[in-house]
C-alpha positions as CSV (number, residue, x, y, z in Angstrom):
1,M,127.8,88.0,82.7
2,V,126.8,86.4,86.0
3,N,127.9,89.6,87.9
4,K,125.6,91.7,85.7
5,L,122.7,89.3,86.2
6,V,123.2,89.4,90.0
7,T,123.3,93.2,89.9
8,F,120.1,93.3,87.9
9,A,118.5,90.8,90.2
10,L,119.2,93.2,93.1
11,L,117.9,96.3,91.3
12,G,116.8,94.1,90.4
13,F,118.2,96.5,95.7
14,L,118.0,96.1,96.2
15,A,117.1,93.0,95.1
16,I,113.6,93.4,95.8
17,F,112.3,89.0,96.6
18,Q,106.8,78.2,95.5
19,S,104.5,76.0,96.6
20,M,100.7,75.8,96.2
21,L,99.4,79.4,95.8
22,V,96.2,81.0,97.1
23,Q,95.2,84.1,95.2
24,A,95.5,87.1,97.4
25,D,92.4,89.0,98.5
26,D,92.2,92.6,99.6
27,N,93.3,91.6,103.1
28,A,96.5,89.9,101.9
29,T,97.4,92.9,99.7
30,A,96.8,95.2,102.7
31,S,99.0,92.9,104.8
32,I,102.0,93.0,102.5
33,E,101.6,96.7,102.0
34,S,101.8,97.2,105.7
35,L,104.8,95.0,106.1
36,L,106.7,96.7,103.2
37,E,106.0,100.1,104.8
38,M,107.5,98.9,108.1
39,N,110.7,97.9,106.2
40,R,111.6,101.1,104.4
41,N,113.9,102.5,107.1
42,I,116.2,99.5,107.9
43,E,119.8,98.4,107.9
44,G,121.6,95.1,108.3
45,E,123.6,92.4,106.5
46,F,122.8,90.2,103.5
47,R,123.9,87.0,101.8
48,Q,123.0,86.6,98.1
49,V,123.2,83.4,96.2
50,T,122.4,82.9,92.5
51,Y,121.5,79.5,91.0
52,D,121.1,78.5,87.3
53,E,117.9,76.9,85.9
54,K,119.2,73.4,87.1
55,G,119.8,74.6,90.6
56,K,123.6,74.8,90.3
57,Q,125.1,77.5,92.4
58,L,126.7,80.3,90.3
59,Q,127.7,82.9,92.7
60,V,127.6,83.9,96.4
61,S,128.1,87.5,97.7
62,E,127.8,89.0,101.1
63,G,127.7,92.5,102.5
64,V,125.7,95.2,104.3
65,F,122.8,97.4,103.3
66,L,121.0,100.6,104.4
67,L,117.5,101.7,103.3
68,A,115.9,105.0,104.0
69,K,112.8,106.6,102.6
70,P,112.3,108.2,100.2
71,N,114.0,105.9,97.7
72,Q,117.5,106.0,99.3
73,F,119.6,103.0,99.7
74,V,123.2,101.7,100.0
75,W,124.0,98.1,99.0
76,D,127.6,97.2,99.7
77,S,128.9,93.8,98.4
78,V,132.1,92.9,100.2
79,T,132.8,89.4,98.9
80,P,133.7,87.9,96.5
81,F,134.2,91.3,94.8
82,A,133.7,94.8,96.0
83,Q,130.7,96.6,94.5
84,R,128.7,99.5,95.9
85,I,125.2,100.5,94.7
86,I,123.9,103.8,96.0
87,S,120.6,105.7,95.4
88,D,120.2,109.3,96.6
89,G,116.5,109.2,95.7
90,K,117.0,110.6,92.3
91,Y,120.0,108.8,90.8
92,I,121.5,105.4,91.3
93,T,125.2,104.7,90.9
94,V,126.7,101.2,90.6
95,W,130.4,101.3,91.4
96,D,132.5,98.2,90.5
97,V,135.6,98.9,92.7
98,D,138.0,96.5,91.2
99,L,137.1,97.5,87.6
100,E,137.5,101.2,88.6
101,Q,134.2,101.9,86.8
102,A,130.9,103.3,87.8
103,T,127.5,103.7,86.0
104,K,125.1,106.5,87.0
105,K,121.5,106.7,85.8
106,P,118.2,108.2,86.8
107,L,116.5,106.0,89.5
108,S,113.2,105.8,87.7
109,G,114.9,104.3,84.6
110,A,117.1,102.0,86.6
111,V,114.5,100.5,88.8
112,G,111.1,100.9,87.2
113,N,108.9,98.1,88.5
114,S,111.8,96.0,89.6
115,P,112.2,94.2,93.0
116,A,114.2,97.1,94.4
117,A,111.2,99.4,94.0
118,L,109.3,97.3,96.5
119,L,111.5,98.5,99.3
120,G,112.5,101.8,97.9
121,Q,109.1,103.3,96.9
122,P,105.8,103.6,98.7
123,S,104.2,100.1,98.5
124,A,100.8,101.6,97.4
125,D,102.5,102.9,94.3
126,V,104.3,99.6,93.5
127,L,102.0,96.8,94.4
128,P,99.4,97.6,91.6
129,H,102.1,96.4,89.1
130,Y,101.9,92.8,90.5
131,D,99.5,89.9,91.0
132,V,99.9,89.0,94.6
133,S,99.5,85.5,96.1
134,T,100.0,84.5,99.7
135,L,102.1,81.6,100.7
136,G,101.7,82.0,104.5
137,A,101.1,84.5,107.2
138,E,104.3,86.4,106.3
139,K,105.3,85.1,102.9
140,F,104.1,86.4,99.6
141,R,104.6,85.7,95.9
142,L,104.4,88.6,93.4
143,A,104.2,88.2,89.6
144,P,104.6,91.2,87.4
145,K,101.6,92.1,85.3
146,D,103.8,93.6,82.6
147,D,105.2,90.9,80.2
148,Q,108.2,93.1,79.5
149,D,109.6,92.7,83.0
150,L,112.9,90.8,83.2
151,F,111.8,88.5,86.1
152,Q,109.0,86.0,86.4
153,A,108.3,86.0,90.1
154,L,109.3,87.5,93.3
155,T,108.9,85.9,96.8
156,L,109.1,88.0,99.9
157,S,109.4,86.5,103.4
158,F,109.1,88.3,106.7
159,R,109.8,87.1,110.3
160,D,108.0,89.0,113.1
161,K,107.2,91.8,110.6
162,V,110.9,92.2,109.6
163,I,112.0,91.2,106.1
164,S,114.0,88.0,106.2
165,A,114.4,86.8,102.6
166,M,113.8,87.7,98.9
167,S,113.8,85.2,96.1
168,I,113.8,86.3,92.4
169,L,113.1,84.0,89.5
170,D,114.3,85.7,86.2
171,T,113.2,85.1,82.7
172,L,116.4,82.9,82.0
173,G,115.3,80.5,84.7
174,Q,118.0,81.7,87.2
175,T,117.0,82.2,90.8
176,T,118.6,84.7,93.2
177,V,118.0,84.2,96.9
178,I,118.8,87.1,99.3
179,E,118.8,86.3,103.0
180,F,118.8,89.3,105.4
181,K,120.2,89.1,108.9
182,N,120.8,91.4,111.9
183,V,118.1,93.8,110.5
184,E,117.4,96.9,112.6
185,T,115.0,99.8,112.0
186,H,116.1,103.4,112.3
187,E,114.3,106.8,112.4
188,G,116.2,108.3,109.5
189,V,119.9,108.9,108.7
190,A,122.0,111.7,107.3
191,K,121.7,112.3,103.5
192,E,125.5,112.1,103.4
193,N,125.2,108.4,103.7
194,F,123.8,108.3,100.1
195,V,126.4,110.5,98.5
196,L,129.1,108.6,96.6
197,D,132.5,110.3,96.5
198,L,134.3,108.4,93.7
199,P,138.1,108.4,93.4
200,A,139.6,110.4,90.5
201,N,140.7,107.2,88.7
202,V,137.2,105.8,88.4
203,D,135.7,106.0,84.9
204,V,132.1,107.2,85.3
205,I,129.4,106.4,82.6
206,V,126.3,108.6,82.8
207,E,123.2,107.2,81.2
208,G,119.7,108.7,80.6
209,Q,120.8,112.2,80.0
């Protein structure tokens, strides 16, 4: 159950991320929009920790990631279990290596207005779905306007205009904190990076068709 919650928190991709809040004005919204656009072609490493509602640590995972517009990403969890999440821009596939099982679904249905959409889709299309508050020069809190969303709040932090952390508070009171490190920008990568060649023994479940 924890693994599924962590996966959703990422795609909840990816993943997307409290103190006294000041309601964001147009300048703050423009600021985060600009920062998000700067972080759509990036790669690096991540450390992801999930806590329960009492602050007890439930799970830690580490790995590497690659983002490339439009809507393409790879999220490879190396420890404690191997899991690969890949979006080719149209479909997203979640491959649980040890379980020899993969789930494939349309990207729009899998992500919707989730945190992963913040880094995968144009920020001008995504930000209208959130109430934005600023916590500092490069730190923002986003609360979904839709009550049906499965998370309560998302905090995004940047350092020198590069994304450094994402914190997601879900509706169960659990918090997932993702720290990014060794983040580098790129000018674009080959589409082959977002094609998942699954072994023959993997059971593939296709949803949304």
